[in-house]
N, CA, C and O atoms as a GROMACS GRO file, in nm:
protein
  256
    1MET      N    1  -2.067   0.191   8.306
    1MET     CA    2  -2.095   0.356   8.265
    1MET      C    3  -2.121   0.276   8.107
    1MET      O    4  -2.101   0.155   8.090
    2PHE      N    5  -2.171   0.374   7.993
    2PHE     CA    6  -2.100   0.415   7.882
    2PHE      C    7  -2.175   0.462   7.805
    2PHE      O    8  -2.291   0.446   7.840
    3GLU      N    9  -2.159   0.534   7.680
    3GLU     CA   10  -2.228   0.642   7.631
    3GLU      C   11  -2.248   0.574   7.449
    3GLU      O   12  -2.204   0.489   7.372
    4VAL      N   13  -2.311   0.642   7.457
    4VAL     CA   14  -2.381   0.508   7.307
    4VAL      C   15  -2.474   0.659   7.204
    4VAL      O   16  -2.566   0.711   7.267
    5LEU      N   17  -2.446   0.716   7.063
    5LEU     CA   18  -2.473   0.780   7.044
    5LEU      C   19  -2.533   0.663   6.910
    5LEU      O   20  -2.458   0.588   6.847
    6PRO      N   21  -2.681   0.673   6.891
    6PRO     CA   22  -2.734   0.585   6.788
    6PRO      C   23  -2.765   0.749   6.682
    6PRO      O   24  -2.789   0.868   6.699
    7ILE      N   25  -2.739   0.627   6.549
    7ILE     CA   26  -2.738   0.707   6.458
    7ILE      C   27  -2.862   0.724   6.410
    7ILE      O   28  -2.926   0.626   6.372
    8THR      N   29  -2.902   0.826   6.405
    8THR     CA   30  -3.047   0.875   6.335
    8THR      C   31  -3.048   0.895   6.245
    8THR      O   32  -2.946   0.963   6.230
    9PRO      N   33  -3.143   0.877   6.064
    9PRO     CA   34  -3.099   0.967   5.963
    9PRO      C   35  -3.018   1.104   5.995
    9PRO      O   36  -2.918   1.145   5.936
   10ALA      N   37  -3.094   1.170   6.115
   10ALA     CA   38  -3.057   1.317   6.132
   10ALA      C   39  -2.882   1.308   6.114
   10ALA      O   40  -2.816   1.340   6.015
   11ILE      N   41  -2.840   1.259   6.233
   11ILE     CA   42  -2.737   1.219   6.274
   11ILE      C   43  -2.618   1.184   6.176
   11ILE      O   44  -2.502   1.225   6.174
   12ARG      N   45  -2.696   1.082   6.085
   12ARG     CA   46  -2.607   1.058   5.987
   12ARG      C   47  -2.607   1.194   5.854
   12ARG      O   48  -2.515   1.261   5.807
   13GLN      N   49  -2.715   1.191   5.834
   13GLN     CA   50  -2.682   1.359   5.792
   13GLN      C   51  -2.606   1.469   5.822
   13GLN      O   52  -2.570   1.532   5.722
   14LEU      N   53  -2.579   1.503   5.903
   14LEU     CA   54  -2.472   1.565   5.980
   14LEU      C   55  -2.333   1.558   5.993
   14LEU      O   56  -2.261   1.657   5.980
   15ILE      N   57  -2.282   1.418   6.025
   15ILE     CA   58  -2.206   1.334   6.017
   15ILE      C   59  -2.154   1.317   5.848
   15ILE      O   60  -2.033   1.325   5.826
   16SER      N   61  -2.258   1.292   5.725
   16SER     CA   62  -2.255   1.303   5.628
   16SER      C   63  -2.160   1.438   5.579
   16SER      O   64  -2.066   1.414   5.503
   17ALA      N   65  -2.181   1.560   5.617
   17ALA     CA   66  -2.219   1.640   5.610
   17ALA      C   67  -2.091   1.776   5.623
   17ALA      O   68  -2.075   1.893   5.588
   18ASN      N   69  -2.006   1.643   5.710
   18ASN     CA   70  -1.884   1.716   5.764
   18ASN      C   71  -1.890   1.790   5.893
   18ASN      O   72  -1.787   1.802   5.960
   19THR      N   73  -2.018   1.846   5.938
   19THR     CA   74  -2.086   1.934   6.061
   19THR      C   75  -1.955   1.880   6.160
   19THR      O   76  -1.893   1.776   6.185
   20GLU      N   77  -1.959   2.047   6.202
   20GLU     CA   78  -1.857   1.984   6.316
   20GLU      C   79  -1.889   1.975   6.459
   20GLU      O   80  -2.003   2.016   6.483
   21VAL      N   81  -1.814   1.928   6.574
   21VAL     CA   82  -1.839   1.863   6.707
   21VAL      C   83  -1.935   1.883   6.752
   21VAL      O   84  -2.033   1.818   6.787
   22GLU      N   85  -1.900   1.997   6.752
   22GLU     CA   86  -2.021   2.107   6.852
   22GLU      C   87  -2.169   2.090   6.796
   22GLU      O   88  -2.254   2.080   6.885
   23SER      N   89  -2.208   2.085   6.689
   23SER     CA   90  -2.349   2.104   6.679
   23SER      C   91  -2.338   1.955   6.644
   23SER      O   92  -2.447   1.907   6.675
   24LEU      N   93  -2.261   1.862   6.596
   24LEU     CA   94  -2.351   1.723   6.610
   24LEU      C   95  -2.386   1.728   6.738
   24LEU      O   96  -2.499   1.687   6.767
   25GLU      N   97  -2.315   1.769   6.820
   25GLU     CA   98  -2.307   1.720   7.004
   25GLU      C   99  -2.398   1.799   7.048
   25GLU      O  100  -2.455   1.775   7.155
   26THR      N  101  -2.430   1.920   6.966
   26THR     CA  102  -2.583   1.951   7.008
   26THR      C  103  -2.674   1.893   6.976
   26THR      O  104  -2.781   1.898   7.036
   27HIS      N  105  -2.658   1.844   6.903
   27HIS     CA  106  -2.835   1.786   6.825
   27HIS      C  107  -2.847   1.638   6.885
   27HIS      O  108  -2.940   1.558   6.876
   28ALA      N  109  -2.724   1.626   6.948
   28ALA     CA  110  -2.705   1.457   7.024
   28ALA      C  111  -2.768   1.488   7.109
   28ALA      O  112  -2.868   1.417   7.112
   29ARG      N  113  -2.766   1.614   7.247
   29ARG     CA  114  -2.774   1.589   7.348
   29ARG      C  115  -2.956   1.662   7.372
   29ARG      O  116  -3.022   1.660   7.476
   30GLN      N  117  -3.005   1.735   7.202
   30GLN     CA  118  -3.111   1.755   7.221
   30GLN      C  119  -3.221   1.617   7.215
   30GLN      O  120  -3.338   1.598   7.249
   31ALA      N  121  -3.107   1.532   7.149
   31ALA     CA  122  -3.239   1.395   7.098
   31ALA      C  123  -3.193   1.336   7.219
   31ALA      O  124  -3.222   1.216   7.225
   32GLY      N  125  -3.109   1.395   7.347
   32GLY     CA  126  -3.139   1.306   7.481
   32GLY      C  127  -2.953   1.184   7.474
   32GLY      O  128  -2.947   1.070   7.519
   33MET      N  129  -2.902   1.216   7.444
   33MET     CA  130  -2.798   1.180   7.438
   33MET      C  131  -2.722   1.250   7.541
   33MET      O  132  -2.722   1.373   7.540
   34ARG      N  133  -2.630   1.160   7.666
   34ARG     CA  134  -2.571   1.176   7.777
   34ARG      C  135  -2.476   1.149   7.760
   34ARG      O  136  -2.466   1.064   7.672
   35THR      N  137  -2.329   1.200   7.832
   35THR     CA  138  -2.245   1.176   7.790
   35THR      C  139  -2.213   1.106   7.958
   35THR      O  140  -2.270   1.119   8.066
   36LEU      N  141  -2.065   1.010   7.901
   36LEU     CA  142  -2.035   0.906   8.041
   36LEU      C  143  -2.025   0.982   8.116
   36LEU      O  144  -2.094   0.952   8.213
   37PHE      N  145  -1.952   1.105   8.133
   37PHE     CA  146  -1.942   1.171   8.274
   37PHE      C  147  -2.072   1.178   8.314
   37PHE      O  148  -2.108   1.080   8.378
   38GLU      N  149  -2.163   1.273   8.296
   38GLU     CA  150  -2.296   1.239   8.289
   38GLU      C  151  -2.380   1.116   8.331
   38GLU      O  152  -2.485   1.158   8.379
   39ASN      N  153  -2.376   1.008   8.333
   39ASN     CA  154  -2.362   0.916   8.348
   39ASN      C  155  -2.320   0.860   8.480
   39ASN      O  156  -2.391   0.818   8.571
   40GLY      N  157  -2.201   0.868   8.472
   40GLY     CA  158  -2.129   0.815   8.600
   40GLY      C  159  -2.174   0.941   8.734
   40GLY      O  160  -2.168   0.917   8.854
   41CYS      N  161  -2.219   1.071   8.674
   41CYS     CA  162  -2.282   1.148   8.789
   41CYS      C  163  -2.421   1.092   8.830
   41CYS      O  164  -2.459   1.106   8.946
   42LEU      N  165  -2.507   1.020   8.724
   42LEU     CA  166  -2.587   0.993   8.746
   42LEU      C  167  -2.546   0.845   8.899
   42LEU      O  168  -2.608   0.841   9.005
   43ALA      N  169  -2.419   0.733   8.856
   43ALA     CA  170  -2.452   0.622   8.909
   43ALA      C  171  -2.370   0.722   9.083
   43ALA      O  172  -2.360   0.659   9.189
   44VAL      N  173  -2.330   0.857   9.075
   44VAL     CA  174  -2.295   0.866   9.207
   44VAL      C  175  -2.397   0.926   9.294
   44VAL      O  176  -2.392   0.936   9.416
   45GLU      N  177  -2.500   0.970   9.206
   45GLU     CA  178  -2.649   1.030   9.292
   45GLU      C  179  -2.705   0.880   9.368
   45GLU      O  180  -2.741   0.873   9.485
   46GLN      N  181  -2.700   0.760   9.266
   46GLN     CA  182  -2.770   0.678   9.326
   46GLN      C  183  -2.654   0.562   9.414
   46GLN      O  184  -2.692   0.457   9.465
   47GLY      N  185  -2.539   0.602   9.414
   47GLY     CA  186  -2.496   0.533   9.576
   47GLY      C  187  -2.405   0.442   9.461
   47GLY      O  188  -2.311   0.383   9.513
   48LEU      N  189  -2.418   0.427   9.342
   48LEU     CA  190  -2.317   0.296   9.257
   48LEU      C  191  -2.172   0.348   9.260
   48LEU      O  192  -2.085   0.285   9.200
   49THR      N  193  -2.151   0.426   9.308
   49THR     CA  194  -2.011   0.460   9.331
   49THR      C  195  -1.934   0.630   9.398
   49THR      O  196  -2.007   0.691   9.476
   50THR      N  197  -1.861   0.665   9.380
   50THR     CA  198  -1.807   0.769   9.433
   50THR      C  199  -1.766   0.854   9.317
   50THR      O  200  -1.717   0.820   9.210
   51PHE      N  201  -1.812   1.028   9.384
   51PHE     CA  202  -1.777   1.113   9.266
   51PHE      C  203  -1.612   1.067   9.295
   51PHE      O  204  -1.564   1.035   9.186
   52GLU      N  205  -1.518   1.055   9.395
   52GLU     CA  206  -1.357   1.073   9.306
   52GLU      C  207  -1.326   0.933   9.252
   52GLU      O  208  -1.219   0.912   9.194
   53GLU      N  209  -1.430   0.825   9.272
   53GLU     CA  210  -1.414   0.714   9.144
   53GLU      C  211  -1.410   0.779   9.010
   53GLU      O  212  -1.330   0.763   8.918
   54LEU      N  213  -1.494   0.842   9.019
   54LEU     CA  214  -1.559   0.892   8.834
   54LEU      C  215  -1.449   0.990   8.822
   54LEU      O  216  -1.385   0.969   8.718
   55ILE      N  217  -1.396   1.110   8.904
   55ILE     CA  218  -1.326   1.171   8.836
   55ILE      C  219  -1.153   0.997   8.814
   55ILE      O  220  -1.094   0.940   8.722
   56ARG      N  221  -1.155   0.997   8.875
   56ARG     CA  222  -0.966   0.908   8.869
   56ARG      C  223  -1.025   0.848   8.758
   56ARG      O  224  -0.941   0.857   8.668
   57VAL      N  225  -1.149   0.778   8.706
   57VAL     CA  226  -1.180   0.682   8.582
   57VAL      C  227  -1.135   0.803   8.533
   57VAL      O  228  -1.015   0.830   8.527
   58LEU      N  229  -1.224   0.878   8.497
   58LEU     CA  230  -1.274   0.986   8.360
   58LEU      C  231  -1.178   1.099   8.370
   58LEU      O  232  -1.118   1.111   8.263
   59GLY      N  233  -1.144   1.180   8.455
   59GLY     CA  234  -1.112   1.282   8.477
   59GLY      C  235  -1.228   1.454   8.482
   59GLY      O  236  -1.346   1.421   8.474
   60MET      N  237  -1.224   1.490   8.485
   60MET     CA  238  -1.290   1.623   8.460
   60MET      C  239  -1.347   1.653   8.326
   60MET      O  240  -1.274   1.713   8.247
   61PRO      N  241  -1.446   1.626   8.298
   61PRO     CA  242  -1.525   1.680   8.129
   61PRO      C  243  -1.434   1.824   8.075
   61PRO      O  244  -1.410   1.925   8.141
   62HIS      N  245  -1.410   1.803   7.985
   62HIS     CA  246  -1.371   1.948   7.916
   62HIS      C  247  -1.487   2.029   7.878
   62HIS      O  248  -1.595   1.998   7.828
   63GLY      N  249  -1.434   2.141   7.915
   63GLY     CA  250  -1.496   2.318   7.995
   63GLY      C  251  -1.608   2.312   8.055
   63GLY      O  252  -1.718   2.356   8.021
   64LYS      N  253  -1.562   2.236   8.183
   64LYS     CA  254  -1.609   2.239   8.271
   64LYS      C  255  -1.508   2.322   8.412
   64LYS      O  256  -1.556   2.332   8.525
   0.00000   0.00000   0.00000
């Protein structure tokens, strides 16, 4: 599993403007980015791993 944020021109501009992390994350998610935890949940749904293993490796995401 992995988490990737492609640096688009819009993301580059937000980074250059020292945009707060929350705003940057909101924009990235609107552009289709999934977190590592979300990708892990998909792997659980597909039977590739267990929820227990996901929590063991990543822990619970912040704010959840």
